[in-house]
Structure formats: C-alpha cells, structure tokens
Residue, then its C-alpha position, 0 to 999 in steps of 0.5 A: g312057618d309053610n313058606a320058610q322053606e320058599l323065602r330064598t325064591w322071593k324076589d329081591i330077597d337079598e335086599l330083604a333079608k339086609m332089612a329085616t329080621f323074618i318071624v317063622v311060626n309053627r304051622p302043624g304038619h310042616k317043618r320049619n326048615i329056613w334057609k341059614r342066610i336069611k336072619h330069623v326068630l322061630i316061634t312056637m304058638p299053640g295051633i288053632g287048625v284053621s289056614a288062611s285059605y279056609i279064612r278067605y273060604c269062609l268070607k267067600n261063602g258069607e260064612s262068619a270068620r270073626y272070631f279067627l282074625p285080630d280086631d283090626v284085621w277084621a275091621y279093615i276086612i269089613k271096611n273095604k269089603l274084602y272076599q265078597 
C-alpha cells in the first residue's frame, strides 16, 4: 500500500501494467492512492505492525524473524544466508 502511489515512477511501468494486475494491500498509516492507469485489486488485511525494514534489522542483528515470514521465504533466507 505504501508503494502503490510510486508505481508510475517504475522503470517500464507501461509494459508491466500490460502484463500484470497489481495487488495493493493496506498498510497502517498509508493511503492506497494508486495511479488509475494501472490494473489493480485492493485487499484489506489485518495489520501485524511489522515492516520489511524491521525484519531485515532482526536478521542482520542475529534476532529471529521466523514467525514474521512464510515457511518458504524463511527457508530461502536460511538456505542462501541472506541478511547475515
């Protein structure tokens, strides 16, 4: 949701917009203003108050972020030793 309004600045956005429908999820404290030329679906989910920045911070500092991530994502991060 916080990046939806920035889609129009993405490289090759016109090509991407022809190929995909964007999913825009709510994020507390952010408006879901999306450029009207982009096909999109708005989804409202309960927020858990955890940002990607916070998850990266945890991982870089040796703290667990296991339960903030889907199993496949967690396995990929561990397998590829990301954020260490």
